N, C-alpha and C positions, 0 to 999 in steps of 0.2 A: 093696403096689402094684408091678403086678405092671412092670415097664419095656421091654415088646413094644409098649407102640404111641410109644413115641419112639425105637425101634434100630431103624436102616435110614439112608434116604438123609440125608442134615440138613439137605437140599436148601437149598442150598452156602451153609448158617450155618461161620462159624469153631469149632474147639473150645474158645472160650471162651461162646461165642453157641448153641448147642448145650448147653450143661452149665447155663446161665442159663432156658434153658427149659426144660428140665429140671427144674432145682430147682422152679422159679413151676409150672409143670404139677402135682408131683410133694405141691407144696405147698397149694396150689387144690384138687386130690383127699382134699387128709384133712378141707379144712377144712371143703368140702360134707359129707363121710361124718359128718365130728363133728358138724355141725350138722340130723341129718336131710334128706338129702339137699336143699333147702333153704337160701339164703345168703339173707339179711334185706335192705333195703338200711341198715338200722339197725347192720347187722353190717362192713357195709364195711370202715372204717375199721377193728377191730378183724382183720379180715381182709388187708387189706393191711400193716398189722404186724408179724402172724404170715408173710408173703411176704416182706417188709423183713429179720427175722429170718435167715431161711432163704436168703435170698443171702449176705448175710452171714457164715453161716457157711462157706456155699461161699468165698466168696471168700477169705479166710482162709486155708481147706486148701490153696485152691491158689498163695499166695500162698509 
């Protein structure tokens, strides 16, 4: 996935919040593509879990 849509003005967000936003967006994009461009309501717990794992990885990398 290109980062083109997340570069530029960070809307006044701190670097940490910008990184968090970008991480969440990348994982949601990946989940959307993985699930055939449709996320079913029943899939939301798994999608949330995957997003949480990506955020945890990002935070560990920044420490």
